[in-house]
C-alpha positions as CSV (number, residue, x, y, z in Angstrom):
1,M,-12.2,64.5,-41.1
2,P,-10.1,66.9,-43.4
3,D,-10.0,66.0,-47.2
4,V,-6.0,67.2,-47.1
5,S,-4.1,67.9,-50.3
6,S,-0.7,69.9,-50.9
7,E,0.5,72.2,-53.9
8,N,3.4,73.4,-55.3
9,W,3.3,77.1,-57.4
10,L,5.7,78.3,-59.3
11,A,6.0,81.7,-60.2
12,G,7.6,84.4,-62.7
13,S,6.9,88.0,-62.5
14,F,7.8,91.2,-63.7
15,T,7.7,94.3,-61.9
16,Y,8.2,97.9,-63.9
17,S,7.8,101.2,-61.6
18,I,7.0,104.3,-63.0
19,N,8.1,106.7,-61.1
20,N,7.8,107.0,-57.4
21,K,4.0,106.4,-57.1
22,W,3.0,104.1,-59.9
23,K,4.1,100.1,-60.2
24,F,2.6,98.1,-63.0
25,S,3.2,93.9,-62.6
26,F,3.2,91.3,-64.9
27,Q,2.6,87.1,-63.5
28,E,2.4,84.3,-64.9
29,Q,2.0,81.4,-62.4
30,V,1.7,77.2,-62.8
31,R,0.1,75.2,-59.7
32,F,0.2,71.4,-59.6
33,K,-1.3,69.1,-57.3
34,Y,-0.4,65.5,-55.9
35,T,-3.3,63.7,-57.6
36,T,-4.0,61.7,-60.9
37,N,-4.5,65.3,-62.8
38,P,-1.3,67.0,-61.2
39,L,-2.1,70.5,-63.4
40,D,-4.5,72.6,-61.6
41,R,-4.5,75.5,-63.4
42,I,-2.3,78.0,-65.3
43,L,-2.8,81.7,-64.9
44,T,-1.9,85.3,-66.4
45,Q,-2.2,88.2,-63.7
46,I,-1.6,91.8,-64.4
47,E,-1.4,94.4,-61.5
48,L,-1.9,98.6,-61.2
49,E,-0.2,99.7,-57.5
50,N,-0.2,103.4,-56.4
51,S,2.3,104.2,-53.8
52,S,1.7,107.2,-51.3
53,K,5.0,106.8,-48.8
54,N,5.5,109.6,-45.9
55,K,9.1,109.4,-44.7
56,K,9.1,111.5,-41.8
57,E,6.4,109.0,-40.2
58,N,8.0,105.9,-41.8
59,F,4.9,104.7,-43.2
60,Q,3.4,103.7,-46.4
61,F,-0.4,103.3,-47.8
62,D,-1.1,101.3,-51.1
63,W,-3.9,100.6,-52.7
64,G,-4.4,99.4,-56.4
65,L,-6.7,96.8,-58.6
66,A,-6.2,94.1,-61.1
67,F,-7.0,91.1,-63.5
68,R,-6.4,87.5,-63.8
69,H,-7.3,84.6,-66.1
70,Y,-6.8,81.4,-66.0
71,Y,-7.2,77.4,-67.0
72,K,-8.2,75.5,-64.2
73,S,-8.6,71.7,-64.7
74,N,-11.6,70.0,-64.0
75,E,-11.8,67.4,-61.1
76,V,-15.1,65.6,-62.6
77,E,-13.8,65.3,-65.7
78,P,-10.0,65.2,-65.7
79,T,-9.6,64.3,-69.3
80,S,-11.6,67.2,-70.0
81,T,-10.5,70.6,-71.6
82,L,-9.3,73.1,-68.6
83,N,-12.0,75.1,-67.2
84,Q,-11.8,79.1,-68.1
85,F,-12.0,81.5,-65.4
86,T,-11.9,85.5,-65.3
87,R,-10.8,87.4,-61.4
88,F,-11.1,90.8,-60.8
89,H,-9.4,92.2,-57.5
90,Y,-9.1,95.8,-55.9
91,F,-7.1,96.2,-52.1
92,T,-5.4,98.6,-50.3
93,T,-1.8,98.0,-48.3
94,Y,-1.0,99.8,-45.2
95,N,2.6,99.2,-44.3
96,W,5.0,100.4,-41.3
97,K,8.2,100.3,-40.3
98,F,10.0,100.7,-36.9
99,N,13.6,99.9,-36.7
100,R,14.1,96.4,-38.0
101,F,10.1,95.5,-37.6
102,K,7.7,95.5,-40.5
103,Y,3.6,95.2,-40.2
104,E,1.7,95.6,-42.7
105,Q,-2.2,95.0,-43.4
106,R,-3.9,94.7,-46.0
107,I,-7.8,94.3,-47.1
108,Q,-9.3,93.0,-50.6
109,F,-11.9,92.2,-52.3
110,Q,-12.7,89.9,-55.1
111,K,-14.3,88.5,-57.3
112,R,-14.5,85.3,-59.7
113,R,-16.7,83.8,-62.5
114,E,-16.4,81.4,-65.2
115,R,-16.3,81.7,-68.9
116,F,-17.2,79.8,-71.6
117,P,-14.1,78.0,-73.5
118,D,-12.9,80.7,-76.1
119,T,-15.6,83.4,-75.6
120,N,-16.4,86.3,-73.6
121,K,-19.9,84.6,-71.9
122,H,-19.8,83.8,-68.3
123,V,-21.3,80.7,-66.6
124,G,-22.4,79.7,-63.5
125,E,-21.6,80.8,-59.7
126,V,-19.7,84.2,-58.6
127,R,-17.5,83.8,-56.0
128,K,-17.0,86.3,-53.6
129,Y,-14.4,87.1,-51.0
130,W,-12.9,89.7,-48.4
131,R,-9.8,89.3,-47.6
132,L,-8.0,90.5,-44.4
133,K,-4.1,89.7,-44.2
134,S,-1.9,90.5,-41.2
135,S,2.1,90.3,-42.2
136,F,5.1,90.6,-39.8
137,A,8.4,90.3,-41.0
138,Y,12.1,91.6,-39.3
139,N,15.5,92.3,-41.1
140,I,17.7,90.5,-39.2
141,K,21.4,92.2,-39.3
142,N,23.9,90.7,-41.1
143,W,21.3,88.0,-42.5
144,K,20.0,87.9,-46.4
145,L,16.7,85.6,-45.8
146,D,14.5,87.5,-43.5
147,P,11.7,85.9,-42.5
148,K,7.8,87.2,-43.2
149,L,5.1,85.8,-41.8
150,G,1.4,86.1,-42.5
151,V,-2.1,85.6,-41.2
152,E,-4.8,86.1,-43.8
153,F,-8.9,85.2,-43.5
154,F,-11.0,84.7,-46.8
155,L,-15.2,86.1,-45.9
156,R,-17.3,85.5,-48.3
157,S,-20.3,87.5,-48.8
158,F,-23.9,87.2,-47.7
159,D,-24.7,86.1,-51.6
160,H,-22.7,83.3,-51.8
161,P,-23.0,80.1,-53.7
162,G,-23.5,76.7,-52.0
163,G,-20.3,75.1,-51.0
164,Q,-18.4,78.3,-50.8
165,H,-16.7,78.3,-47.4
166,N,-14.8,80.6,-45.1
167,K,-11.3,79.8,-44.9
168,Y,-8.1,81.3,-43.2
169,R,-4.2,80.8,-44.7
170,I,-1.0,81.2,-42.9
171,S,2.4,81.5,-45.0
172,L,6.1,82.0,-44.0
173,G,8.3,83.2,-46.3
174,T,11.6,84.5,-47.3
175,K,12.8,86.7,-49.8
176,K,16.4,86.2,-51.6
177,K,18.1,89.1,-52.9
178,L,20.4,87.8,-56.8
179,S,21.4,91.4,-57.5
180,E,20.1,94.8,-57.9
181,N,16.7,93.9,-60.1
182,H,16.4,90.0,-59.5
183,Y,15.1,88.4,-56.4
184,L,13.8,84.6,-55.0
185,V,10.7,84.1,-53.3
186,F,10.0,81.1,-51.1
187,K,6.9,80.6,-49.2
188,Y,5.3,77.6,-47.3
189,M,1.2,78.3,-46.9
190,Y,-0.7,76.3,-45.2
191,E,-5.0,76.6,-45.2
192,K,-8.2,75.0,-43.8
193,E,-12.1,76.2,-44.8
194,Y,-14.1,77.2,-41.8
195,K,-16.2,74.2,-42.2
196,S,-17.7,71.4,-39.6
197,W,-17.2,68.2,-41.2
198,N,-14.6,67.4,-43.8
199,P,-12.9,70.7,-44.3
200,N,-10.2,71.3,-47.5
201,V,-7.0,71.5,-46.1
202,V,-4.3,72.0,-48.5
203,H,-0.1,72.6,-48.1
204,M,1.2,74.9,-50.4
205,F,4.9,75.1,-51.5
206,C,5.9,78.2,-53.7
207,I,8.9,79.5,-54.9
208,K,8.5,82.8,-57.2
209,Y,11.2,84.8,-59.4
210,N,10.4,88.7,-59.6
211,F,12.6,90.7,-61.9
212,K,12.1,94.7,-60.6
213,K,12.8,97.4,-63.0
214,A,12.7,101.4,-61.7
215,N,12.3,104.4,-64.4
216,Y,12.5,106.5,-61.3
217,T,13.4,110.6,-62.4
218,K,16.7,112.1,-61.3
219,K,15.1,114.1,-59.0
220,F,13.7,110.8,-57.1
221,K,17.3,109.6,-57.2
222,E,18.8,112.3,-56.1
223,E,16.1,112.7,-53.0
């Protein structure tokens, strides 16, 4: 007897490449649920990423960290104020390209805590997840909406609180280039808990606008 729900994610992000190794990104996102209290959360995220690309071997290794602050609706008391949460995550990513095929492996550790409103004090449980994600993309010739398939596992820590379960997420999406620096991302995600009774099942539809800006050196542009 799964507990099935649906969500819409609307996001906008700005990505700035400082040089060929360092990249900074800022994102705002709003999530809605098909319930009596549709506004699920509003979040702000900043991320710093370092890239190391090997042109001869055609692979790339990235690592980075991010901070997220968001307001989440209270499902028990929908009329109350939004709860505040903070989350940190650290990640490493390996990309490998072969002709038109691209494979990506990502490992992420995240830690989330709830905050008292308008303070820096934390309250309640700490939720930690190890996230293992594999992505597969293919560049179709003479086609602008190349597909990307992702499979991700959320693994809870050993000292997890009650009510936290392992889960998995499957995603299928594409990216549309509007101009040199402007992109639109469309994605569908299916998420399910590893739970024998009444697992949460969520269908998610995401639309994201991304603006990219690079400040590469003259030498890097010539290469």
